C-alpha positions, 0 to 999 in steps of 0.5 A: 043216835044215828041223827046225832052221829050224822050231825057230828060227822057234818061238823067234822066234814065242815072242819076238814073243808076249812082245813083245805083252805088253809095254805101249806107249803104245797099247791093244792086246788082246794086252796082256791075253793073259797074264792068267789068271782064277780062274773056276769053280775053275780058272785060265783065260785072260781071253779065255775068260771075256770079249771084249776090245775096244779102244773107243779108243786108251787104253782096253780093254774086257772084256765079261764073259760071266758076270756073277758073273765080273766081280769075278774079272776085275777082280781078275786085271787089277789083280793082273797086275803091268801097272800097270792099274786096271780099273773095272767097269760092269755086265758091262763092265770098263773098263781105262784105259791110263795114259800111260807115264812116261819112266822106265817106258819105259826099264824096258820097253826093258830088259825087251824086251832081256832077252826078246831075249837069251832068244830068241837063247839059244834059237836058239843052243841049236838051232844047238848041237843041229844041230852035235852031230847033224852031228858024230855023223853024221860020227863014225858015217861017215854023212857026210864031213868036207867035208859036215859043214863045208858043213852046219855053214856052212848051220846058221850062216847059218840061225842068223845070219838068225834072230838078225838077225830077233830084233835087228830085232824088238827094235829095232822094239819099243823104238822103239814103246815109246819113242814118246810 
């Protein structure tokens, strides 16, 4: 049971990580987390070539540690698909966060819904694995049929709780996105 709950928590954690990458109207350092920079012949996360800060509510700043990497950081942010237009200033790359249009906000809520559905599928897959393990234990004579049903109910309760958490997180993210 603990293992199933831990795996479902992992699915919830992955969903929350996906949500941090979804843009709202405010600047957040988590917005640049998924960006990979081609540095020193390898692809590495942005936070390993510079420090990301939020100097104001609609601006991100990346202090690049190696001056030769400024162009690569700028290119990685521009090509990330986040709709950001960075501007270099010495070793600092400023990234203004443009306000979201109503159309883009609706698009982002649809993406949030898609992430939510993927999280729910992951939780349901964990439930399926747990139920299959119970059926096998009952078939092998390790547990009785009554025990199998009570454990099955317990697995369903854990699943329902995690689905509810996913729905709450999704509703909160959609509200955040739609906030002007």
